[in-house]
C-alpha positions, -999 to +999 in steps of 0.1 A: -760+068-309-773+084-277-737+085-264-725+103-295-753+127-292-744+135-255-707+140-265-716+166-292-742+182-270-716+186-243-692+200-267-717+225-281-727+235-245-691+242-236-683+262-267-686+300-269-713+299-295-740+300-268-726+332-256-740+350-286-775+339-277-773+349-241-785+381-226-765+409-241-748+384-265-752+408-294-725+430-279-699+404-284-708+404-322-706+441-323-672+442-306-659+414-329-671+436-359-653+467-345-621+446-340-623+434-376-627+470-389-597+480-369-577+451-383-587+463-419-575+498-410-543+485-397-535+460-425-551+477-456-551+514-448-518+511-427-532+533-397-504+529-371-503+492-379-475+483-354-498+489-324-532+491-340-530+455-353-522+440-319-547+462-302-575+451-326-565+415-322-566+418-284-601+432-287-610+403-308-596+378-283-612+394-252-648+395-269-648+358-280-673+343-256-659+316-233-622+322-243-614+333-207-582+352-217-589+383-198-609+388-166-620+425-158-630+415-123-592+407-115-585+444-120-617+458-108-615+491-089-582+500-104-563+474-083-548+440-090-566+413-071-537+389-067-557+360-051-581+359-080-553+362-105-535+332-088-567+313-088-574+314-124-559+341-145-559+339-183-530+346-207-538+383-211-544+387-175-507+381-169-496+402-199-518+431-187-497+433-156-470+450-177-495+478-185-510+481-150-476+483-133-464+508-159-436+486-173-446+485-211-451+523-217-417+530-199-399+504-221-415+519-252-401+553-242-367+536-239-369+525-275-382+559-287-352+576-270-328+552-286-345+558-320-346+597-317-321+623-326-323+651-300-298+673-319-323+696-334-338+704-300-303+710-285-294+732-314-324+753-311-336+754-274-365+777-282-382+746-297-390+737-260-414+765-260-431+752-290-434+718-276-449+733-244-473+754-264-486+723-281-495+707-248-523+733-244-545+708-261-541+684-232-553+709-206-582+724-228-595+689-235-592+680-198-614+711-189-639+703-217-643+667-206-647+677-170-668+709-172-687+702-204-692+664-204-691+660-166-665+632-166-646+625-134-611+639-130-593+607-138-612+601-171-610+638-180-571+638-175-569+605-195-588+621-224-568+652-223-535+633-227-547+621-262-539+657-272-502+649-267-504+625-296-483+600-276-499+566-273-477+552-246-482+583-224-519+580-228-518+544-218-495+552-190-519+577-174-551+559-182-540+525-167-537+546-134-565+571-136-592+554-157-583+517-163-618+507-173-615+531-203-580+520-214-591+504-246-612+532-256-585+558-249-558+537-266-578+533-297-587+570-300-550+580-293-536+557-319-563+564-345-557+601-343-519+597-345-524+577-376-545+606-390-518+633-383-513+638-421-551+643-425-560+663-393-530+689-392-528+703-427-561+721-428-554+740-396-518+746-407-531+763-438-559+781-420-536+798-394-507+806-416-502+828-448-487+815-480-458+839-473-453+824-438-453+788-450-427+796-477-402+810-451-368+792-454-351+789-419-313+791-413-295+759-411-291+746-375-257+747-358-238+714-354-243+698-319-212+684-302-211+648-288-206+663-253-239+683-257-256+652-268-243+631-238-249+658-212-284+667-224-303+635-215-286+635-180-295+671-173-331+667-184-336+635-163-324+653-132-345+684-138-377+666-146-373+641-119-369+668-093-396+691-106-422+664-115-413+631-098-443+614-113-430+619-148-396+604-139-404+569-151-413+580-187-388+608-191-360+588-174-365+559-198-367+582-228-334+599-218-318+566-210-325+553-244-311+585-261-280+583-238-274+547-249-277+560-286-253+589-282-227+578-258-210+556-285-200+528-261-232+508-260-241+501-296-254+466-289-278+481-263-289+508-286-298+483-314-316+460-289-337+489-275-345+502-310-355+468-324-360+435-305-370+451-270-393+477-286-409+452-309-416+426-282-430+452-259-452+466-286-468+433-292-475+427-255-487+462-250-510+462-279-527+428-271-531+438-234-546+472-241-569+458-268-582+431-244-595+459-220-619+470-247-647+446-236-683+450-246-693+462-213-667+490-211-665+500-248-702+501-259-711+532-238-720+567-246-688+578-227-668+562-256-683+588-280-673+615-256-638+601-255-635+601-293-650+637-295-628+652-269-598+633-281-599+648-316-605+682-299-574+677-278-554+670-309-566+700-327-560+724-298-526+712-295-518+717-331-533+752-330-514+760-298-481+753-314-489+771-346-500+803-328-469+804-306-447+798-337-464+827-355-456+849-324-421+838-324-418+845-362-432+881-355-407+886-327-377+873-347-385+895-378-397+867-401-370+841-394-392+812-381-416+793-402-448+789-382-454+754-397-428+739-373-452+748-344-476+721-354-449+695-348-450+703-311-474+675-307-453+644-300-462+621-329-425+615-336-415+618-365-448+620-383-458+654-372-424+668-382-428+652-417-462+669-422-446+702-415-419+693-442-446+683-467-469+714-463-438+737-463-424+722-496-458+726-513-454+764-510-416+765-516-400+733-531-367+744-518-378+745-483-364+719-458-382+721-425-378+685-413-348+690-390-363+723-376-396+706-370-379+677-351-369+701-323-405+709-313-414+673-320-390+659-295-399+687-272-435+675-275-426+641-263-410+655-232-439+679-227-465+653-228-447+630-204-444+661-180-482+667-184-488+631-176-467+635-145-486+665-135-519+647-139-507+617-119-494+638-091-528+656-089-552+627-093-536+593-087-548+578-055 
């Protein structure tokens, strides 16, 4: 009987249950609760489920006491301590290398490029200006986080990138500039992306008149196959020369689009759009979620990240709308200002919001293709902004 008691006593002492009763053990319970809430939002409310679900489950795994799947000390100081990793790394430690080395976000961009039609942007190059204007939210949030909240340059830049409404870009920047806050930044970025249909419409209606929202835009010109093939090549060369730090993201985005448009790599295009993108999404989500440990997430800084993140998103939406209003004025009323809000790079959700709001004022109005131009430009713009921050602040 005594031997049986020792066996069960040993099993209990080796279990993770005791972790909840240790000093600070309540934090594990809180983080598990937060993870379950995020799982509910992903599954029931369908908030960006493709990434929020693996992120939430990664958070759940990393906060189970004793599981030993992720070790923050291996990546302490923003560096990979290879000796410690070789000595006893967990499953997620190895998966996280894809985030730390910038592999997963770049592969996600490859898939996004393969899934996206750049035709509306090529047909209306002025859309680039709207995509650029929407990036004002990135830099305003960066200044706010730095000057108002007093965050260091790396964290402020990482918070600013949330304003681009591009999760992989936010992860790419944060993994280099503020890796200890990667979980918080990613959760904020994807949560706000999921809330695009809720966040944007009030500002779209506030800053535009009923007459402006009802403007019907002229149909876009057809784009030749040659233009579609030349465009990604030219953009890659231009961006890589001007902002080398953005070459990884923009280069993979353009490679994916070239695979789509060239007409001779259909198998590669389908793989990039489906199998590759899905596999990388799972690994990326679990790895990023695992960084949201109790010690790094349950801090006052996290509230600042959430606050400045939503402000970055709002500023980006407003910046695109205001420039679109100006362009409408200059063009003599030919541009519907609603397409400016699509300059944030939540593809294609932001473009769809422009379409929905426009059709409420004029059921015969079809803005989707017009809004896709600024939308695609926003993806490129956020990647360039990320490159600027990395060139300025990456050690």
